[in-house]
PDB file with one MODEL, atoms N, CA, C and O in Angstrom:
MODEL        1
ATOM      1  N   UNK A   1      90.448 110.342 108.028  1.00  0.00           N
ATOM      2  CA  UNK A   1      91.430 110.685 107.014  1.00  0.00           C
ATOM      3  C   UNK A   1      91.820 109.532 106.583  1.00  0.00           C
ATOM      4  O   UNK A   1      91.751 108.552 107.324  1.00  0.00           O
ATOM      5  N   UNK A   2      92.271 109.446 105.383  1.00  0.00           N
ATOM      6  CA  UNK A   2      93.236 108.558 104.993  1.00  0.00           C
ATOM      7  C   UNK A   2      94.574 108.386 105.404  1.00  0.00           C
ATOM      8  O   UNK A   2      95.101 109.406 105.848  1.00  0.00           O
ATOM      9  N   UNK A   3      95.261 107.366 105.374  1.00  0.00           N
ATOM     10  CA  UNK A   3      96.655 107.311 105.961  1.00  0.00           C
ATOM     11  C   UNK A   3      97.621 107.232 104.744  1.00  0.00           C
ATOM     12  O   UNK A   3      97.387 106.801 103.615  1.00  0.00           O
ATOM     13  N   UNK A   4      98.840 107.792 105.292  1.00  0.00           N
ATOM     14  CA  UNK A   4     100.002 107.922 104.311  1.00  0.00           C
ATOM     15  C   UNK A   4     101.422 107.037 105.039  1.00  0.00           C
ATOM     16  O   UNK A   4     101.602 106.816 106.236  1.00  0.00           O
ATOM     17  N   UNK A   5     102.141 106.718 104.096  1.00  0.00           N
ATOM     18  CA  UNK A   5     103.440 105.654 104.438  1.00  0.00           C
ATOM     19  C   UNK A   5     104.361 106.799 104.252  1.00  0.00           C
ATOM     20  O   UNK A   5     104.302 107.473 103.224  1.00  0.00           O
ATOM     21  N   UNK A   6     105.297 107.077 105.295  1.00  0.00           N
ATOM     22  CA  UNK A   6     106.396 108.076 105.089  1.00  0.00           C
ATOM     23  C   UNK A   6     107.717 107.560 103.997  1.00  0.00           C
ATOM     24  O   UNK A   6     107.947 106.487 103.440  1.00  0.00           O
ATOM     25  N   UNK A   7     108.234 108.533 104.006  1.00  0.00           N
ATOM     26  CA  UNK A   7     109.412 108.026 103.163  1.00  0.00           C
ATOM     27  C   UNK A   7     110.782 107.275 103.577  1.00  0.00           C
ATOM     28  O   UNK A   7     111.800 107.013 102.936  1.00  0.00           O
ATOM     29  N   UNK A   8     110.340 107.007 105.076  1.00  0.00           N
ATOM     30  CA  UNK A   8     111.368 106.385 106.213  1.00  0.00           C
ATOM     31  C   UNK A   8     110.823 104.960 105.864  1.00  0.00           C
ATOM     32  O   UNK A   8     111.659 104.168 106.300  1.00  0.00           O
ATOM     33  N   UNK A   9     109.816 104.295 105.286  1.00  0.00           N
ATOM     34  CA  UNK A   9     109.264 103.118 104.745  1.00  0.00           C
ATOM     35  C   UNK A   9     110.701 102.161 104.730  1.00  0.00           C
ATOM     36  O   UNK A   9     111.796 102.682 104.517  1.00  0.00           O
ATOM     37  N   UNK A  10     110.557 100.885 104.952  1.00  0.00           N
ATOM     38  CA  UNK A  10     111.845 100.128 104.956  1.00  0.00           C
ATOM     39  C   UNK A  10     111.494  98.934 103.714  1.00  0.00           C
ATOM     40  O   UNK A  10     112.242  98.349 102.930  1.00  0.00           O
ATOM     41  N   UNK A  11     110.065  98.875 103.923  1.00  0.00           N
ATOM     42  CA  UNK A  11     109.675  97.888 102.698  1.00  0.00           C
ATOM     43  C   UNK A  11     109.660  96.360 103.252  1.00  0.00           C
ATOM     44  O   UNK A  11     109.884  95.335 102.607  1.00  0.00           O
ATOM     45  N   UNK A  12     109.334  96.495 104.626  1.00  0.00           N
ATOM     46  CA  UNK A  12     109.603  95.353 105.330  1.00  0.00           C
ATOM     47  C   UNK A  12     108.238  94.202 104.587  1.00  0.00           C
ATOM     48  O   UNK A  12     108.380  93.029 104.932  1.00  0.00           O
ATOM     49  N   UNK A  13     107.423  94.391 103.963  1.00  0.00           N
ATOM     50  CA  UNK A  13     106.255  93.641 103.594  1.00  0.00           C
ATOM     51  C   UNK A  13     105.099  93.372 104.525  1.00  0.00           C
ATOM     52  O   UNK A  13     104.219  92.587 104.171  1.00  0.00           O
ATOM     53  N   UNK A  14     105.052  93.943 105.629  1.00  0.00           N
ATOM     54  CA  UNK A  14     104.216  93.688 107.016  1.00  0.00           C
ATOM     55  C   UNK A  14     102.653  94.335 106.280  1.00  0.00           C
ATOM     56  O   UNK A  14     101.629  93.658 106.190  1.00  0.00           O
ATOM     57  N   UNK A  15     102.764  95.523 105.892  1.00  0.00           N
ATOM     58  CA  UNK A  15     101.366  96.422 105.800  1.00  0.00           C
ATOM     59  C   UNK A  15     100.693  95.652 104.729  1.00  0.00           C
ATOM     60  O   UNK A  15      99.630  95.081 104.974  1.00  0.00           O
ATOM     61  N   UNK A  16     101.337  95.589 103.357  1.00  0.00           N
ATOM     62  CA  UNK A  16     100.583  94.792 102.485  1.00  0.00           C
ATOM     63  C   UNK A  16      99.471  93.975 102.547  1.00  0.00           C
ATOM     64  O   UNK A  16      98.340  94.242 102.140  1.00  0.00           O
ATOM     65  N   UNK A  17      99.874  92.927 103.100  1.00  0.00           N
ATOM     66  CA  UNK A  17      98.760  91.939 102.966  1.00  0.00           C
ATOM     67  C   UNK A  17      97.781  92.229 103.892  1.00  0.00           C
ATOM     68  O   UNK A  17      96.663  91.723 103.788  1.00  0.00           O
ATOM     69  N   UNK A  18      98.184  93.288 105.142  1.00  0.00           N
ATOM     70  CA  UNK A  18      97.120  93.364 106.458  1.00  0.00           C
ATOM     71  C   UNK A  18      95.798  94.394 105.715  1.00  0.00           C
ATOM     72  O   UNK A  18      94.690  94.577 106.218  1.00  0.00           O
ATOM     73  N   UNK A  19      96.213  94.867 104.632  1.00  0.00           N
ATOM     74  CA  UNK A  19      95.067  96.022 104.253  1.00  0.00           C
ATOM     75  C   UNK A  19      93.978  95.328 103.470  1.00  0.00           C
ATOM     76  O   UNK A  19      94.160  94.775 102.386  1.00  0.00           O
ATOM     77  N   UNK A  20      92.842  95.406 104.108  1.00  0.00           N
ATOM     78  CA  UNK A  20      91.750  94.392 103.790  1.00  0.00           C
ATOM     79  C   UNK A  20      90.831  94.987 102.569  1.00  0.00           C
ATOM     80  O   UNK A  20      90.032  94.386 101.850  1.00  0.00           O
ATOM     81  N   UNK A  21      91.242  96.477 102.576  1.00  0.00           N
ATOM     82  CA  UNK A  21      90.819  97.109 101.507  1.00  0.00           C
ATOM     83  C   UNK A  21      91.493  97.013 100.265  1.00  0.00           C
ATOM     84  O   UNK A  21      90.907  97.413  99.259  1.00  0.00           O
ATOM     85  N   UNK A  22      92.860  96.453 100.164  1.00  0.00           N
ATOM     86  CA  UNK A  22      94.037  96.487  98.990  1.00  0.00           C
ATOM     87  C   UNK A  22      94.260  97.954  98.636  1.00  0.00           C
ATOM     88  O   UNK A  22      94.313  98.415  97.495  1.00  0.00           O
ATOM     89  N   UNK A  23      94.387  98.651  99.842  1.00  0.00           N
ATOM     90  CA  UNK A  23      94.821  99.874  99.511  1.00  0.00           C
ATOM     91  C   UNK A  23      96.380 100.093  99.510  1.00  0.00           C
ATOM     92  O   UNK A  23      96.927 101.098  99.055  1.00  0.00           O
ATOM     93  N   UNK A  24      96.973  99.098 100.039  1.00  0.00           N
ATOM     94  CA  UNK A  24      98.187  99.314  99.834  1.00  0.00           C
ATOM     95  C   UNK A  24      99.468  98.585  98.870  1.00  0.00           C
ATOM     96  O   UNK A  24      99.901  97.435  98.938  1.00  0.00           O
ATOM     97  N   UNK A  25      99.765  99.394  98.220  1.00  0.00           N
ATOM     98  CA  UNK A  25     100.756  98.213  96.998  1.00  0.00           C
ATOM     99  C   UNK A  25     102.276  99.092  96.856  1.00  0.00           C
ATOM    100  O   UNK A  25     102.432 100.270  97.176  1.00  0.00           O
ATOM    101  N   UNK A  26     103.388  98.118  96.253  1.00  0.00           N
ATOM    102  CA  UNK A  26     104.766  98.731  96.470  1.00  0.00           C
ATOM    103  C   UNK A  26     104.693  99.814  95.164  1.00  0.00           C
ATOM    104  O   UNK A  26     104.294  99.496  94.044  1.00  0.00           O
ATOM    105  N   UNK A  27     105.062 100.869  95.470  1.00  0.00           N
ATOM    106  CA  UNK A  27     105.660 101.940  94.435  1.00  0.00           C
ATOM    107  C   UNK A  27     106.926 101.892  93.958  1.00  0.00           C
ATOM    108  O   UNK A  27     107.756 101.042  94.281  1.00  0.00           O
ATOM    109  N   UNK A  28     107.079 102.698  93.271  1.00  0.00           N
ATOM    110  CA  UNK A  28     108.434 102.976  92.801  1.00  0.00           C
ATOM    111  C   UNK A  28     109.740 102.646  93.611  1.00  0.00           C
ATOM    112  O   UNK A  28     110.725 101.979  93.294  1.00  0.00           O
ATOM    113  N   UNK A  29     109.389 103.411  94.898  1.00  0.00           N
ATOM    114  CA  UNK A  29     110.379 103.482  96.032  1.00  0.00           C
ATOM    115  C   UNK A  29     110.321 102.372  97.279  1.00  0.00           C
ATOM    116  O   UNK A  29     111.174 101.568  97.655  1.00  0.00           O
ATOM    117  N   UNK A  30     108.796 102.684  97.836  1.00  0.00           N
ATOM    118  CA  UNK A  30     108.266 102.394  99.123  1.00  0.00           C
ATOM    119  C   UNK A  30     106.898 101.907  98.814  1.00  0.00           C
ATOM    120  O   UNK A  30     106.391 102.036  97.700  1.00  0.00           O
ATOM    121  N   UNK A  31     106.370 101.399  99.730  1.00  0.00           N
ATOM    122  CA  UNK A  31     105.061 101.150  99.672  1.00  0.00           C
ATOM    123  C   UNK A  31     104.119 102.394  99.785  1.00  0.00           C
ATOM    124  O   UNK A  31     104.394 103.281 100.593  1.00  0.00           O
ATOM    125  N   UNK A  32     103.027 102.470  98.996  1.00  0.00           N
ATOM    126  CA  UNK A  32     102.098 103.545  98.989  1.00  0.00           C
ATOM    127  C   UNK A  32     100.478 103.165  99.393  1.00  0.00           C
ATOM    128  O   UNK A  32      99.989 102.124  98.953  1.00  0.00           O
ATOM    129  N   UNK A  33      99.737 104.023 100.205  1.00  0.00           N
ATOM    130  CA  UNK A  33      98.573 103.854 100.109  1.00  0.00           C
ATOM    131  C   UNK A  33      97.544 104.588  99.208  1.00  0.00           C
ATOM    132  O   UNK A  33      97.598 105.805  99.030  1.00  0.00           O
ATOM    133  N   UNK A  34      96.650 103.827  98.679  1.00  0.00           N
ATOM    134  CA  UNK A  34      95.499 104.479  97.725  1.00  0.00           C
ATOM    135  C   UNK A  34      94.428 105.048  98.634  1.00  0.00           C
ATOM    136  O   UNK A  34      93.767 104.370  99.420  1.00  0.00           O
ATOM    137  N   UNK A  35      94.322 106.296  98.463  1.00  0.00           N
ATOM    138  CA  UNK A  35      93.412 107.104  99.203  1.00  0.00           C
ATOM    139  C   UNK A  35      92.055 106.876  99.213  1.00  0.00           C
ATOM    140  O   UNK A  35      91.246 107.015 100.131  1.00  0.00           O
ATOM    141  N   UNK A  36      91.888 106.465  97.945  1.00  0.00           N
ATOM    142  CA  UNK A  36      90.454 106.095  97.555  1.00  0.00           C
ATOM    143  C   UNK A  36      89.945 104.940  97.928  1.00  0.00           C
ATOM    144  O   UNK A  36      88.728 104.775  97.848  1.00  0.00           O
ATOM    145  N   UNK A  37      90.820 103.887  98.423  1.00  0.00           N
ATOM    146  CA  UNK A  37      90.795 102.839  98.963  1.00  0.00           C
ATOM    147  C   UNK A  37      90.895 102.734 100.628  1.00  0.00           C
ATOM    148  O   UNK A  37      90.336 101.911 101.352  1.00  0.00           O
ATOM    149  N   UNK A  38      91.624 103.630 100.936  1.00  0.00           N
ATOM    150  CA  UNK A  38      91.727 103.522 102.615  1.00  0.00           C
ATOM    151  C   UNK A  38      90.725 103.939 103.666  1.00  0.00           C
ATOM    152  O   UNK A  38      90.800 105.135 103.949  1.00  0.00           O
ATOM    153  N   UNK A  39      90.140 103.498 104.079  1.00  0.00           N
ATOM    154  CA  UNK A  39      89.191 103.568 105.111  1.00  0.00           C
ATOM    155  C   UNK A  39      89.696 103.384 106.768  1.00  0.00           C
ATOM    156  O   UNK A  39      88.932 103.296 107.729  1.00  0.00           O
ATOM    157  N   UNK A  40      90.902 103.361 106.801  1.00  0.00           N
ATOM    158  CA  UNK A  40      91.817 103.299 107.917  1.00  0.00           C
ATOM    159  C   UNK A  40      90.855 102.123 108.766  1.00  0.00           C
ATOM    160  O   UNK A  40      90.579 102.208 109.963  1.00  0.00           O
ATOM    161  N   UNK A  41      90.509 101.238 108.030  1.00  0.00           N
ATOM    162  CA  UNK A  41      89.827  99.571 108.240  1.00  0.00           C
ATOM    163  C   UNK A  41      88.429 100.106 109.305  1.00  0.00           C
ATOM    164  O   UNK A  41      88.105  99.423 110.276  1.00  0.00           O
ATOM    165  N   UNK A  42      87.926 101.006 109.053  1.00  0.00           N
ATOM    166  CA  UNK A  42      86.746 101.168 109.328  1.00  0.00           C
ATOM    167  C   UNK A  42      86.025 100.031 108.398  1.00  0.00           C
ATOM    168  O   UNK A  42      86.328  99.606 107.283  1.00  0.00           O
ATOM    169  N   UNK A  43      85.035  99.729 109.219  1.00  0.00           N
ATOM    170  CA  UNK A  43      84.083  98.154 108.831  1.00  0.00           C
ATOM    171  C   UNK A  43      84.855  97.028 108.588  1.00  0.00           C
ATOM    172  O   UNK A  43      84.416  96.204 107.785  1.00  0.00           O
ATOM    173  N   UNK A  44      86.093  96.810 109.217  1.00  0.00           N
ATOM    174  CA  UNK A  44      86.659  95.754 109.291  1.00  0.00           C
ATOM    175  C   UNK A  44      87.233  95.898 110.362  1.00  0.00           C
ATOM    176  O   UNK A  44      86.680  94.992 110.986  1.00  0.00           O
ATOM    177  N   UNK A  45      87.925  96.345 111.061  1.00  0.00           N
ATOM    178  CA  UNK A  45      88.752  96.484 112.285  1.00  0.00           C
ATOM    179  C   UNK A  45      88.738  97.723 113.555  1.00  0.00           C
ATOM    180  O   UNK A  45      88.635  98.887 113.169  1.00  0.00           O
ATOM    181  N   UNK A  46      88.826  97.494 114.834  1.00  0.00           N
ATOM    182  CA  UNK A  46      88.669  98.838 115.430  1.00  0.00           C
ATOM    183  C   UNK A  46      89.820  99.762 115.397  1.00  0.00           C
ATOM    184  O   UNK A  46      89.705 100.877 115.906  1.00  0.00           O
ATOM    185  N   UNK A  47      91.065  99.339 114.763  1.00  0.00           N
ATOM    186  CA  UNK A  47      92.072 100.375 114.012  1.00  0.00           C
ATOM    187  C   UNK A  47      92.800 100.016 113.136  1.00  0.00           C
ATOM    188  O   UNK A  47      93.044  98.814 113.030  1.00  0.00           O
ATOM    189  N   UNK A  48      93.313 100.866 112.328  1.00  0.00           N
ATOM    190  CA  UNK A  48      94.163 100.671 111.095  1.00  0.00           C
ATOM    191  C   UNK A  48      95.143  99.387 111.367  1.00  0.00           C
ATOM    192  O   UNK A  48      96.080  99.580 112.142  1.00  0.00           O
ATOM    193  N   UNK A  49      94.968  97.901 110.697  1.00  0.00           N
ATOM    194  CA  UNK A  49      96.291  97.332 110.824  1.00  0.00           C
ATOM    195  C   UNK A  49      97.735  97.546 110.080  1.00  0.00           C
ATOM    196  O   UNK A  49      98.725  96.871 110.360  1.00  0.00           O
ATOM    197  N   UNK A  50      97.711  98.578 109.094  1.00  0.00           N
ATOM    198  CA  UNK A  50      98.775  98.499 108.646  1.00  0.00           C
ATOM    199  C   UNK A  50      99.782  99.849 109.917  1.00  0.00           C
ATOM    200  O   UNK A  50     100.967 100.110 109.708  1.00  0.00           O
ATOM    201  N   UNK A  51      99.214 100.308 110.767  1.00  0.00           N
ATOM    202  CA  UNK A  51      99.479 100.929 111.795  1.00  0.00           C
ATOM    203  C   UNK A  51     100.219  99.852 112.528  1.00  0.00           C
ATOM    204  O   UNK A  51     101.448  99.791 112.568  1.00  0.00           O
ATOM    205  N   UNK A  52      99.326  98.927 113.160  1.00  0.00           N
ATOM    206  CA  UNK A  52      99.855  98.227 114.316  1.00  0.00           C
ATOM    207  C   UNK A  52     101.018  97.390 113.566  1.00  0.00           C
ATOM    208  O   UNK A  52     101.885  97.132 114.401  1.00  0.00           O
ATOM    209  N   UNK A  53     101.262  97.013 112.636  1.00  0.00           N
ATOM    210  CA  UNK A  53     102.067  96.152 112.188  1.00  0.00           C
ATOM    211  C   UNK A  53     103.239  96.745 111.699  1.00  0.00           C
ATOM    212  O   UNK A  53     104.164  95.976 111.437  1.00  0.00           O
ATOM    213  N   UNK A  54     103.413  98.036 111.507  1.00  0.00           N
ATOM    214  CA  UNK A  54     104.562  98.632 110.831  1.00  0.00           C
ATOM    215  C   UNK A  54     105.526  98.461 111.970  1.00  0.00           C
ATOM    216  O   UNK A  54     104.980  98.531 113.072  1.00  0.00           O
ATOM    217  N   UNK A  55     106.469  98.312 111.980  1.00  0.00           N
ATOM    218  CA  UNK A  55     107.775  98.121 112.966  1.00  0.00           C
ATOM    219  C   UNK A  55     108.313  99.320 112.949  1.00  0.00           C
ATOM    220  O   UNK A  55     108.747  99.618 114.061  1.00  0.00           O
ATOM    221  N   UNK A  56     108.472 100.157 112.125  1.00  0.00           N
ATOM    222  CA  UNK A  56     108.918 101.561 112.335  1.00  0.00           C
ATOM    223  C   UNK A  56     108.025 102.740 112.381  1.00  0.00           C
ATOM    224  O   UNK A  56     108.302 103.888 112.035  1.00  0.00           O
ATOM    225  N   UNK A  57     106.875 102.273 112.874  1.00  0.00           N
ATOM    226  CA  UNK A  57     105.990 103.700 112.913  1.00  0.00           C
ATOM    227  C   UNK A  57     105.970 104.834 111.934  1.00  0.00           C
ATOM    228  O   UNK A  57     106.002 106.011 112.294  1.00  0.00           O
ATOM    229  N   UNK A  58     105.900 104.323 110.294  1.00  0.00           N
ATOM    230  CA  UNK A  58     105.714 105.422 109.600  1.00  0.00           C
ATOM    231  C   UNK A  58     104.369 105.602 108.828  1.00  0.00           C
ATOM    232  O   UNK A  58     104.356 106.501 107.987  1.00  0.00           O
ATOM    233  N   UNK A  59     103.376 104.955 108.982  1.00  0.00           N
ATOM    234  CA  UNK A  59     101.953 105.158 108.746  1.00  0.00           C
ATOM    235  C   UNK A  59     101.486 105.849 109.555  1.00  0.00           C
ATOM    236  O   UNK A  59     101.310 105.466 110.711  1.00  0.00           O
ATOM    237  N   UNK A  60     101.161 107.100 109.103  1.00  0.00           N
ATOM    238  CA  UNK A  60     100.773 108.459 109.841  1.00  0.00           C
ATOM    239  C   UNK A  60      99.458 108.982 108.896  1.00  0.00           C
ATOM    240  O   UNK A  60      99.366 108.736 107.693  1.00  0.00           O
ATOM    241  N   UNK A  61      98.535 109.697 109.623  1.00  0.00           N
ATOM    242  CA  UNK A  61      97.435 110.272 109.063  1.00  0.00           C
ATOM    243  C   UNK A  61      97.758 111.299 107.847  1.00  0.00           C
ATOM    244  O   UNK A  61      98.603 112.170 108.050  1.00  0.00           O
ATOM    245  N   UNK A  62      97.194 111.229 106.762  1.00  0.00           N
ATOM    246  CA  UNK A  62      97.651 112.010 105.095  1.00  0.00           C
ATOM    247  C   UNK A  62      96.489 113.255 105.523  1.00  0.00           C
ATOM    248  O   UNK A  62      95.267 113.329 105.396  1.00  0.00           O
ATOM    249  N   UNK A  63      97.606 114.234 106.129  1.00  0.00           N
ATOM    250  CA  UNK A  63      96.418 115.510 105.901  1.00  0.00           C
ATOM    251  C   UNK A  63      96.140 116.194 105.063  1.00  0.00           C
ATOM    252  O   UNK A  63      95.548 117.259 105.239  1.00  0.00           O
ATOM    253  N   UNK A  64      96.502 115.746 103.947  1.00  0.00           N
ATOM    254  CA  UNK A  64      95.980 116.027 102.488  1.00  0.00           C
ATOM    255  C   UNK A  64      94.875 115.598 102.221  1.00  0.00           C
ATOM    256  O   UNK A  64      94.169 116.202 101.413  1.00  0.00           O
ATOM    257  N   UNK A  65      94.455 114.445 102.836  1.00  0.00           N
ATOM    258  CA  UNK A  65      93.036 113.675 102.632  1.00  0.00           C
ATOM    259  C   UNK A  65      92.680 113.536 104.158  1.00  0.00           C
ATOM    260  O   UNK A  65      93.210 112.746 104.938  1.00  0.00           O
ATOM    261  N   UNK A  66      91.587 114.536 104.475  1.00  0.00           N
ATOM    262  CA  UNK A  66      90.928 114.653 105.771  1.00  0.00           C
ATOM    263  C   UNK A  66      89.823 114.044 105.703  1.00  0.00           C
ATOM    264  O   UNK A  66      89.072 114.567 104.880  1.00  0.00           O
ATOM    265  N   UNK A  67      89.237 112.812 106.420  1.00  0.00           N
ATOM    266  CA  UNK A  67      87.799 112.552 106.389  1.00  0.00           C
ATOM    267  C   UNK A  67      87.378 112.186 107.476  1.00  0.00           C
ATOM    268  O   UNK A  67      88.073 111.883 108.446  1.00  0.00           O
ATOM    269  N   UNK A  68      86.348 112.181 107.418  1.00  0.00           N
ATOM    270  CA  UNK A  68      85.728 111.756 108.946  1.00  0.00           C
ATOM    271  C   UNK A  68      84.898 110.533 109.004  1.00  0.00           C
ATOM    272  O   UNK A  68      84.470 110.078 107.943  1.00  0.00           O
ATOM    273  N   UNK A  69      84.617 109.934 110.155  1.00  0.00           N
ATOM    274  CA  UNK A  69      84.191 108.408 109.961  1.00  0.00           C
ATOM    275  C   UNK A  69      83.245 108.305 109.470  1.00  0.00           C
ATOM    276  O   UNK A  69      83.250 107.194 108.941  1.00  0.00           O
ATOM    277  N   UNK A  70      81.865 109.059 109.185  1.00  0.00           N
ATOM    278  CA  UNK A  70      81.149 109.002 108.164  1.00  0.00           C
ATOM    279  C   UNK A  70      81.631 108.773 106.530  1.00  0.00           C
ATOM    280  O   UNK A  70      81.277 107.868 105.775  1.00  0.00           O
ATOM    281  N   UNK A  71      82.360 109.663 106.314  1.00  0.00           N
ATOM    282  CA  UNK A  71      82.895 109.583 104.977  1.00  0.00           C
ATOM    283  C   UNK A  71      83.686 108.279 104.770  1.00  0.00           C
ATOM    284  O   UNK A  71      83.543 107.586 103.763  1.00  0.00           O
ATOM    285  N   UNK A  72      84.637 107.942 105.907  1.00  0.00           N
ATOM    286  CA  UNK A  72      85.153 106.495 105.777  1.00  0.00           C
ATOM    287  C   UNK A  72      84.489 105.546 105.756  1.00  0.00           C
ATOM    288  O   UNK A  72      84.957 104.679 105.017  1.00  0.00           O
ATOM    289  N   UNK A  73      83.123 105.155 106.478  1.00  0.00           N
ATOM    290  CA  UNK A  73      82.253 104.459 106.234  1.00  0.00           C
ATOM    291  C   UNK A  73      81.623 104.098 105.083  1.00  0.00           C
ATOM    292  O   UNK A  73      81.397 102.953 104.690  1.00  0.00           O
ATOM    293  N   UNK A  74      81.266 105.452 104.402  1.00  0.00           N
ATOM    294  CA  UNK A  74      80.732 105.326 103.119  1.00  0.00           C
ATOM    295  C   UNK A  74      81.664 105.029 102.117  1.00  0.00           C
ATOM    296  O   UNK A  74      81.115 104.743 101.052  1.00  0.00           O
ATOM    297  N   UNK A  75      82.846 104.999 102.098  1.00  0.00           N
ATOM    298  CA  UNK A  75      83.935 104.723 101.156  1.00  0.00           C
ATOM    299  C   UNK A  75      83.874 103.093 101.715  1.00  0.00           C
ATOM    300  O   UNK A  75      83.848 102.360 100.727  1.00  0.00           O
ATOM    301  N   UNK A  76      83.854 102.569 102.565  1.00  0.00           N
ATOM    302  CA  UNK A  76      83.700 101.077 103.078  1.00  0.00           C
ATOM    303  C   UNK A  76      82.591 100.363 102.618  1.00  0.00           C
ATOM    304  O   UNK A  76      82.599  99.142 102.461  1.00  0.00           O
ATOM    305  N   UNK A  77      81.505 101.193 102.367  1.00  0.00           N
ATOM    306  CA  UNK A  77      80.256 100.316 101.864  1.00  0.00           C
ATOM    307  C   UNK A  77      80.569 100.557 100.351  1.00  0.00           C
ATOM    308  O   UNK A  77      80.319  99.559  99.675  1.00  0.00           O
ATOM    309  N   UNK A  78      81.036 101.593  99.663  1.00  0.00           N
ATOM    310  CA  UNK A  78      80.940 101.939  98.276  1.00  0.00           C
ATOM    311  C   UNK A  78      82.479 100.444  97.617  1.00  0.00           C
ATOM    312  O   UNK A  78      82.454  99.850  96.539  1.00  0.00           O
ATOM    313  N   UNK A  79      83.382 100.317  98.552  1.00  0.00           N
ATOM    314  CA  UNK A  79      84.398  99.174  98.175  1.00  0.00           C
ATOM    315  C   UNK A  79      83.700  97.756  98.370  1.00  0.00           C
ATOM    316  O   UNK A  79      83.956  96.766  97.685  1.00  0.00           O
ATOM    317  N   UNK A  80      82.882  97.805  99.293  1.00  0.00           N
ATOM    318  CA  UNK A  80      82.515  96.354  99.584  1.00  0.00           C
ATOM    319  C   UNK A  80      81.128  95.706  99.489  1.00  0.00           C
ATOM    320  O   UNK A  80      80.812  94.516  99.481  1.00  0.00           O
ATOM    321  N   UNK A  81      80.170  97.155  99.400  1.00  0.00           N
ATOM    322  CA  UNK A  81      78.671  96.500  99.096  1.00  0.00           C
ATOM    323  C   UNK A  81      78.007  96.378 100.048  1.00  0.00           C
ATOM    324  O   UNK A  81      76.875  95.904  99.955  1.00  0.00           O
TER     325      UNK A  81
ENDMDL
END
């Protein structure tokens, strides 16, 4: 599944540069994750880098966008050829 950034985000700027898919951008109030670009770092890393660098643990699974590993890998291929 894609990930989402909770409203508790403090805009620390740690996650945005770590995203290999360019899925994280600064929204109106907090950083946001584009579900069409988020692969949970499948195809790049063993675990999502945004989760590992977040100092307040506010990056969580997006239960509204559940995807299995095959779907995430297909999204990676679509994004990166």
